[in-house]
N, C-alpha and C positions, 0 to 999 in steps of 0.2 A: 156581612158574613164575618164570623169570628175567625181569627187566624187559627191554623190547625193545632198550634201548641196549646190552645185552650181545650182541646178535645181529650187531652190525657187525663187519666183517672185521678192521679195524685200530683198535685201542684203545691209547691211550697213558696210562700211569699216571705221575703226577708226585707224588712223595712227598718229604717233608722229610728224613727220616733212614732209614738202613737199619733195617728192621723195621716202619716205618709201613705199608708196603704189605701186610705179613703180618698186622698187626693189623686192617687195614681190609678186606682182601678175599682172604685166603689161600684161602678156600673156593671162589673163582672162578678163581684163577690157572691151574689146570691146564686149564681150558676155553678160555683165551684164546690160541689157537694162533699168531696172527700179530700179537702185541701187543708193546709196548715199555714199558720202565721207565726213568724218569729220576729219579735221586736229586739233590736240590738241594744237599745238604750231604754231607760225608764222615762225619758222625756223631761227630766228635771235637771237643769244645770246645777252644779255643786254650789254656785254662788246664790242660788235662789233662796230667799228667806223662807223658813219652814219647809225645807226641801222635801222631807219625807211626806208631809201633807200634800204638797204639790204633786209629787210622784203618785200618791194614792189617788188624787183627783184625776190625773191623766189615765190611770188604769181604769177607773170607773167610766170615764168618757169613752175609752176604747171598747169596754165591754158593752156599753149601751149601743154604740154604733154597730158592733158586730152582731148584737142581738137583732137589730133592725134588718140586717142583711141575711139573717138566718145562718150566720157562721158559728159553728160550735165553739163554745167557750173552752172546752177541753182540748181543742186543737190550736190554742194560742199559747205561745211560750215567750220568754224573755231571757236574753243572755246576760243582763245585769249591769251593763255599763251605764255610767252617768251621762246625761246629755252633754255632748261636746267633748267627751273623753274616749270614745271608742278608738280613735286613731292612736291613742297611747297604749292600746292593748291588742294590736292587730294579731299578734302571734297566738295569744290565749283565746281570742275570739274565734280565730280560724279553727283551733282545736275543738272548741265547744261546738261550732257549726258542723265540723266533721262528724262528731259523735251523734248529733241530731240527724245528719244525713244517713248514717248507718241505721239509726232507729226508724226513721220515717220512710226511707226509700222513695224519695220523690223522683219523678221523671222530668219535671220542669221546675226551675226556680225563677221567680219573678223578683227583680230587685232594682236598685237605683243605677243609673249610669254614672260614670266617672266624668264629672263636668265642672268641678270646682264650685258648686253651689253651696254646699255645707260640708265640713270635714267629716261628719258622720255619714253622709250620703256616699262620699268617696270611700270611706272605710268599708261600707257595705259592699261596694263594687269590688274592693280588694279581697275581703274575706270570702265572698262567694266565688270569685274566680279561682283563688288559691284552693279553697275547699273542694270545688268541683274537679280541679286538676288532681288533687290528692286522691279523691275517690276513684277517678278514672284510672289512675296509675295503679292503685292498689287492688281494686276490685274489677277492673276492666268494665266498669258500669258507666255508660254515657248518661249525663244529666245535661239537659239543655238550659242555657242561661238566657233569659229574656228580660227586657227592661221596660219599665214604665217611666213616664216623664217625671222630672223633679223641677229644678230651676237652675239657672246659671246667669252669669253676667251677659249683658246685652251685646251681641255683635253689631257692627263689624269691628269696632275698635276695642271692645271689651274694657274700656276705661271709664265708662259713664257711671258705674255703680247702680245702674237700673236693671231690675230683675226681668228676666224672660222666663215665662212659665208655660207649661203645656207643650213645649217643643224640645226636641233633641238638638244637640250640636250635630254638624254634618257627620254622617257615618252610614251604617247599613240601612237598607230599605225600611221605611216606617209604615205601619198600618194604623190608620186613624179610624176610630169607630165613633160614629155619630149616635149618641144615646137617645133612645126613644123617651117620650115624655115621662113615662112611668119610672124609668131609671134615673132621669134627672130629678124627679121628685124625691126618690129614695136618696140620692146622693145629697140633696139639699138637707133632708132630715138627718142624715148621718153627719154632715157638716155641723148642724145645729147641736149635736151631742157634745162637740168639743168646745165648750164654753170658754175654756182658758185660751183657746187658739183663734178666736174670732177675728182678731186683728191681723192674723196671718192668712186665714182661709179666704178672706174677702178678695184676695188677689188671684184666686185660682178659679178657672172656669168649671162649669158642671155639664156642659153640652157635649163635649168630646173627650175621648181618651185615646192616647197613642201608645203603641208598643213596637218593639223591634227585637230581633235576635241580637244578643250582646256581642259586641266586637271583642277581640283579644286586646286587652289594654297593656300598655307599657307604663307602669306606675311610677317609674323614675323620671318620666317626662311630664310636663304640664299638660292638662287636657286641652288647652287652647292658649294662644298668645295673649299677652296683656295681663291685666289684673284678673284674679279670680274673684268671684262674688264675695266670698267670705273674707277676703283680704281687705275689703272695704267696710267690714264690720268689726266690732270690738269682741271678737269671738276667740281671741287668744291663740290664733294659729295662722301662719303664713303658708303659702304654697310650697316654698322651699323646705320649711320645717315638716310639712306633711309628707313630702316626697322622701325626706331623709328617714322619717319613721317607717315608711313603706320599704325602703331599702334595708334598713336595720332588721325589720321583721323578716323579710325574705332571706337575708343572710343568716339570721338566727335559726330559721327553720331549716335552711340548708345544712347548717352545722349539726343541728339536733337530729334531723331525720336522715342523715347520711347522704341522701341524694333525693331531694324533692324535685318535682317537675318544674321545668321552666314554664312561663306563662302559656297556657292552652296546649301544652304538650305532655306526652306520657313519659314517665321514667319509672324505674323499679326502685322501691325503698320499703322499709319496714313500716307498714301501716299502723301497727300497734303503738308505735311511738307518737303517731299523729294524734291519737285520741287519749293517750295516757295522761 
């Protein structure tokens, strides 16, 4: 049985890269009839040779996968960050997401957990939590934050550099859905659409998908002790650098918006400044 938050009419998925939504919830996409998808990045690191062509390929792959799921192309948007750089634009991405929330009026947002797997995944967790707080404070409109699994460094010592996929770090209650064979077949076909990512997708299962209501994150603290997964990679970001960017973005929004909400709490402020 699906969790009740999938019963809402309007759901928004906020994913870091083209294919993250397929990894996290391909088995559910065909049932989300009036839902929307926002990609935060174009899936193309700035260092990629022929970056514009690579970004275009990733857009085509996403369109093909969404077509298989019956997900409407006109319901797919992109916030325009380069792969790996969303953490450098947390404030502006939060404003952009706020504007989309006003336009789309979702009741539930599905996104990544804050787990140190990829800086862009953690950026999604940040901008969604901040934007939902802003909308709640300004419009008194509740939006539920729900998470799908991504990946993180392997516990218990978090120092091995080995990836753990399809599982959350300890936190709120998890609902795991065993996909029927038809959904597994669909997910496999959707994986096949992402030809540029086959070396990555081979690590992810297609038989189960897990979800949980998002906790309230304190982004100035690391998501777990020890090394973060992306600190073991040449991705140009350390955990301490990411957390400083999050602190700077929060402080800048506080200064600009007069009084923004603290994490997961309501405050009064001028919402027009949030989306200007």
